[in-house]
N, C-alpha and C positions, 0 to 999 in steps of 0.2 A: 211385448218386444222392445225392448230400447233400440233407440236411435243406434245406428251402428256407427256415426264417428261425430264429433260434439260441432255443435253449428258455431258461428261466430259474428255474426250480425248484429247489428242494433236488435233486432227481431228475434234472436235465437233463443231466449226463453219461452219466449210466447209463441214458436214456433213448435219447440220441442212439446210445450203443454197442450197446443193444440191436436197434435199428433196423436200424444198421451189419450187424450179426451176420444178421439176417432177410434183407437183403439180398444179402449175402456165400452166402446158402441157396439165389439163385433168384427171393425171393420182391419183388413189386413193392412191397408196402408203402405205397400212398398215401394210402387210405382208411384205415388201423391208425395212420398217422403222423398225420391230419387230427384223430382223435380223440385219442392221447396227447399235442398239443397242448393240447385243451382241457381235457385233466387237468392236463397241466402250469400251464396258465392258471389253472383252479380251486385248488390249491396255493399259487400265488401270491398269488391274490385272497384267501383265509383264511388268508394269512400264515403257512404250515405252513413253520419255516424248519430242521427237523432231521428225520432220516428216523424219528425214535424218536414223532416226533407223528403220521405217516401211519398212521393207527389204523382199524380195522373203520367207526369211526363216520364218519370224513373219508370212507372209499371210500363207503359206503352214502348218502350226503349228495350226492358227486357222481354218482352212478345217479341218483337222484332227482332231482338238477336239472335246470332247464329244463322246457319244457312236458311233459304227459305222452308218454311213449313208448311203442309197442306191443312187446309183449313179443318180436318178435327184434329190435326193434332194441337195447330191453335187454339181452335176453341174449349180443348181440354186442360189446356196450361189457361187460358182464361177462366173458366171455370172454377178451378180450384182456388187462383186467386181471389176471386168473388168471395168464395165459402170463407177462406182464410179471414180476409178481413171483417166480411160479415160477423165471424165468431170473435173478430177482436174489438171490432164497434161495441156490439153487445156488453163486453166487458169493461170497456172505458175504456179500453187501451188505446184507442185512436177515436178521436169526435167522428169522423165518418171515413168510410171507404175512398181509397184512392183509385179503386178500379172502376175509370169510365169509359176503357174500350169497347168495343163491340165486337159480335164473334163476327167471322166470315161464312160469308154464304158458303156452303158445299156444293160438290159437285155431284157426279155420280154416284151413286152406293157403290162401293167396291165389289166386283162379282169375283166372292174366290173360285181358286184353278183346283178343281177334281184330280187327284195323281191315281193315275189307273195301276194294277199290281205291274205292273212293267217298269214304271216310274220307281216306283219304293224299291225295287229289286236293284234298279240301278245306282239309287240313292243307297243303300245300305251296303252296294259293294265299294263305292267310291267313300263312303263313310268308314268302311274298315281297312282303307289302303291310308289311312290319314296318320301322319309319322309324329312322333313324339319331339320331332328335332324342333319345333317352334314352341316347345313349353309343355307341359305338364306330363303324365304317365298314363300308358294305356288308351290313348286316344282314340285308334280306330277300334278297338273291341269298344270301347265306352260309347260315342259317339252311335256307332252302327246300333247297340244293343236300343240307347235312348229311343232313335228314330224308329225301330221297328216297336217299342212298346207305347210311341205315342199314336203311331197307325195302327197299332191290333186294338189299342183300348180307348181312342180316343180322349186321352188325358189333357186338361190343360197344361200347359211347359210349368206353370207355377207349381202346378201338384206336384208333377214329375220329381222339379227340384227339390221339392220338402221333403220326398220319401226318405227313411232312414232302415236301416238294415230288419230291425224290428218292425216296420210296417210290413213286412212280406212274411205271411202265412204259408211257408213251404209245403205244409201237408195238405193244406184244403186249397192252397192256391189261389189265395187272394191276397190283393193289394188294399191297405188301411189307409184310404184318404181321409186325414183329419184338419177340421178347419179350413173347409175350400173356400169357395166364395163365397159368402154369406154367412159365415160360417157355419156350413156344412160338412158332417161328416157321413164317409159311406165306404162300403165295403165293392170292389172292385176283381170279379175273378177272371182269372185267364186261365188259357189252354196251355196244353203240355209242350209245344212246339216255344212258345214265350216263355214257360216255364223252364224248359230245357237249356233257353238262351241266357235267360236270368242265373241260372247255377253255373253255365259255365262262364258266365264273365265275372262270377263272384270268386268262383273261384280264380280265376286270373288274377284276380287283387289280392285273394289270398297267399298264392304263391308267391306274390311279388313282395308284399308288404304282411305278411301273417293275418290272423283273421280279425278283420275289422269289429269294432266294439256295436253293441245291440244298436246305441242311438249314433254311429257314424252314418254317414249319407251315402245311398242309394249308389248311388253316380258321382263320381268325381275323376277327376283328372291330374288333381294334387291332392296327397294321399290328407284324408281328415275335412277335406275341404268344400263344400257343397258347391254345384255348379249355380249359376246363375242364369236367368233366361235369357239376359240379352249375349250371353256368349256362346250358349245353341243357338240362338238365330242366327248370329252373323256364320257359326259354322254351316248350317244351313244354306246362309244366302251365298256359302263361299262355292256351294256344291249346287245348285239348284238350276245354272246353265248348263250342268254337264250331263243333265239326266233325262234331256230328248224334252221338254215338254214345249210345245209351239203355244208361244203368246200371242196373241191375236194383235192388231194394231191399236194403240188405244187404251190396252187393258195392262193391267199390274203384273208382274212374275210372279212366282207362288211364294209365299210368305207360310213360316214355321206353323201358323194357326190353322193353315189349309190342310194341313193333317187332321186333324181335327174333324174338318168339313168331310174329310177322304171319308174316315171312318164311319161317318152318318150313315152318306151313301152309299156303302157298302154294305152295308146293314141292311139296308131297305131293298138294295139289290137282291143279297141272300135270301130276304123272304120273298121277293117275287119269284125267284127259282124254285123255293122249295112249297110253292104254291099256297103261303101265308096270309091272309089279309094284313098288309099294313098298317091299317089302323087300329087293329087287334093290340101291336105291339110298339105305340109310339109312346104310351106311358112307360110301358120297360124300357124304352131309349132314352128317355126323358130322365128317369131315375139312376140308369148308368152312367150318363155322362154328367148329371149333378148339376140338374137344373131345378132350379125352386119351383119352376112353373112350365106346365108342361108346354104351355103356347112357345118358349122361347126355342125348343127344338127344331122345329120345321125351317127354322131360318138357316140352319146346317145342312135342309136336303135341298140340293140342286138338281135339274135333268143334267144328265150325261145321254149320248149315245145308246151305251146297253140299256140304262134304267127307262128311258124312252122304249126301246123296244121289247124288254121285257114287260111293260107296263100295258104297252100295248096288244102285244101277244094275249097275256092274262085275259084281258078286257075281251077278247075275239074269240076263246075258250067259253068265258061265262056266258056271254051272248049265245052262241052256239048252242048252251045247255038249255038256255029260256026260250029260244026261238031258234027250232028245228031248222035246218035246212029245207028249201023245198026243191025239189028236183024238177029239172027242167025237159 
């Protein structure tokens, strides 16, 4: 995938070659490309016209520019610049790396917000009421279907943005996810309720703009232009304060990625209620969610009151089966 726009700084050609190198190794490098575009633009704004003037002070000023960032965001930018300049150093473009800043100490790990079915219903109702007045077409049906798909299937937002019409197997009710994280492909089955919602949404687009081409995006509000995950996240942030989530003091409000966490927790809860041993299904869940290593999946499983209650009830039943009650 070539860069979307031209870089313009003194490092423009080198940054393009660096991105091409990373993508040749199977990396998508879309978020990283966005950060490198900001860095390229910063060098242009500061009138840095020679590589020799890209000093540690310039790097530090770029990292500190803009609104205050959380340590994790700051460290991700810092790490990317370190990788870039290490690559440039190995190729003799610069004699040594100008990246001297140190990582910031991260605070507590953010705890995901697990959204209940009631929260999701409110979210879908609100999304369905979105107006086209502020740009785009069929915004309500589009975002309602997007949020339903993310919650029902636990997709990554980037995976959803890359879906095309031809990636939907309507007969077998499958989504084809291609070249996802770490270059993996997978098939994701969807049920009849989500299938009916997708059929209805595509039907609305067909009635408005004619039959979409097979290579056209599955989700869009501007005909033929795929949505970007930043825009989907912005709409979610616009609606989240209205869905009734109680955020404890010191905790962060829900993020769009929390829909993926909520999917995983709901799957575990369904297994408990169906009498299925979750330990026998975690590998299935890992495959469904597209994890390279099954050890990544438990990160998405958070204890909720419903899950704690059902797990406790299951444990009590197992204990009663093993140790019969002694009448007093």
